[in-house]
N, C-alpha and C positions, 0 to 999 in steps of 0.2 A: 670409613669415613665418619666423622661425627654427625650425630643427629642435627641437621640443619636444613632449612628450607632450600629446595633444589636450585631454584632460580635465584635466590640470593647468593648461594654459592657460586653460580655461574656469573653473576655479575660482579663478584669480588675477583675471581680468578680467570674465568672465560678462556680456559685451556684449549678448547676445541673451536673457538670462534674464528671467523675469517678476518682478515685486516680489512679495514673499510677502504673502498676504491673510489666511490663516486656517491654523490648526493642523488636521492630519489627526487623526481619531479612531481610525484602525486601530492596533493594536498592533504596535509595532516590535520586532523581536528585539534583544538587546543582547549586546555582548562576544562571547564565543565562539559563541553561538547564531547571532548575525548573521554572524560570520565563516564558520561552517559554511554557512549558507544562500547566502552570496555566492560561495564557493568553487566554481569549475567553471562559473560563469555567463558568458555572452557577451551584450554589450550594445551598443546604439546610441543615438543621440540626434538630433533634428532640428537642434541645434546643431552637430553634427559633419558633416564632409563626407560625402556619399553614397558608400557603400562602405567606410567606416571603422568599425571594431568594436573593443571593448574586451574583453579575456578576462582574467577574475579566476581565475588558475591557483592550484593548490595550492602551498603553501609561501611565499605572499606575493608571487608573480611575477605582474606585470601586463603582457601582451602587447597592443600596439596594432597592428592591421591597418589598412593604407592602401592603397588601389588604386593600383597602379603605383609603390609604394615599398616598401623592405624593412620588415619588421616591427620594431617598437621595443620594448624591454624595460625596465621599471622595477619598483618595489616598490609593494605596497599592504598596509595593515594596518587593523585595527578597534581603536578604543578606545572602550568604551562603545557609544554610538550615533553615533559620528563615524568617517567613513571617511577615511584619510590616504593620499595618493599621493606618491611621492618618486622623482624620476630624479637624475641626476647634478649637476643645477643647482639644484633646489629642491624643497621639501616643501610640500604644500598640503593642508588638512584642510577638511571640510564635514560639517555634521550630517545625518543621514538623518531626514527628516520623513515619508517613505512608503515602505514596502517591500512589495510583494506578489509573486506568482509571475510577474507580467508586466512590472512597472515599479518604478523606483527614482528617488525625488526627494530632491534634496540641498539644503539651505539653505546658500548660500555667503556668507561674511563680505562685507560691503560697507559703503559710507558710510551706509546707512540702517539704523536700529535693528533691524529684523526681517530684514535681509539680502535676498538674492534666491534665487529657486528655479531649479534646474537639473533638467530632466526627462529621464530616460533610460528606455529599455524593453529588455527581455531579448528575444533573438532566438534561433533554433535554428541548426543547422549551415548552413542555406542562407541565413541572413540574414533569414528571415521573422520578424516580431514574433511572440512567443508569444501575444500577445492575438489574433492571426488564425489561430492554429493550431486546426483543428477536430478533435475527438476522434471519429474515424469509427468506426462499428460495422459497416459494410459490408453491412447486411442487404438495403437496397434495391439496392445494387450487385450483390449476388449474384443477385437475381431478374432482373437486365437482362443477365446474361452470355448471349452469343450471341443477343440479340434486337436487333430495329430499331424504333425510334419514328420515325413520320413525323407532324410537327407542322406546323400551317398557321395563319396569321393573315392580317389583311388586307394585310400587307407581303409575304407570300411564303410559302415552304415550306422547312423544314429536315428533313433526314434524319439520325438519330443511329444509328450502328452500334456496338453494344457487343460487344467480345469478351471472352474469359475471362480474359485477362491484365491487365485494368484499363485498357485503351485504348479510347477512343471515336473513331470516324471521323465527321466531321461534313460533310455537303454541304448547301448553301444555295442557294436560287433566289429571285428576285424575283417579283413578281405576275404578270409576264409569262412566267415560266419560264426566264428568263435566269440561268445560274448565276454565283455568286460563287466566288471561290477557296475551295477547301475546305481541310481540314486534320485533324489529329488531336491528341488530348490524353489525359492520364490522368484517371480518374474514381474517385470513391469516394463514400460516402454516410453520413449520420448520420440515424437514423430515416427521415422521409419526404423529407429533403433530399438532392438529388443535387448534388454539387460536381465541377466540371470545372476542371482545372489545365492551361492551355497552357504553352508553352515560357517565356513570361515569368513564370510562378509566380504570377500574379494570379488567385486562386481566384475562380470564378463559380459561385454556387449558386443552385438553383431548387427549390421545393416540387413534387413529383411525385405526383399523384393518380391511382391506377390502378383502373379499375372494369371487369372484363372485358377487352375489347380496347380500351377507350377510355382515353385518357390527358390529364390536363391538367398543364400545366407552367407554374408561376407564378414568375417571377424574384424573387430576394431581394436587397435593397440595404440593407446595414447592418442586417440582421435584419428588415427590414420587407417584407412581401409586396407586389409591384406588380402588383395584380390587372387594372389596364388593360393590362398588357403580357403577359397570360397567352396561352398557345397550347394549342390542343386538338389531339389527334391520335390515331393508332391504333398500338398496339404489335402487332408480329408475333412 
């Protein structure tokens, strides 16, 4: 593909976009308000190559990050509730149909009357979608500083060692006592949920219930408790 701004190309072709089906009822900022809220944002999309990001910089500068390639610069501006992008080759515009703290949805002109939808999501400096960022309060994490949890289920035993610097060391054994490769990760918490972030930045959370020296750890998947996968243990 010729060297061209990713989102501009999407706005022109939108080959992977969905057909627009319904109008979103959320209030969308307009003109200067939309410009202010979009400035400083970093975003990605499932329609973009993995590791590619768009940065809406102040002053109408759009920076595209591409893994393994130099960054590219273009221009962006807002007209009403329309976002326009321009590089040295072309200018493309699309209407904003949804704008939240975590996502941006654009209606791209096409052959159909309603156009097509392009969905993007805002990310933080590490590339994690803001929708997946947890507002930690650290209360549970602080109670675990310097302590060890030994949890067991039918599959084996896991030992969690929490230090005071936000790192947990994990040792795991199968039902026969054979050890699995261990490791360490960072940890934090929100209310009663303990979240562990290994090196791949894929956050794993679980509900932790402590009663005296007894602990119950229940995995969370997409916010749903997995009671059948719960582990009971002792905290020292």
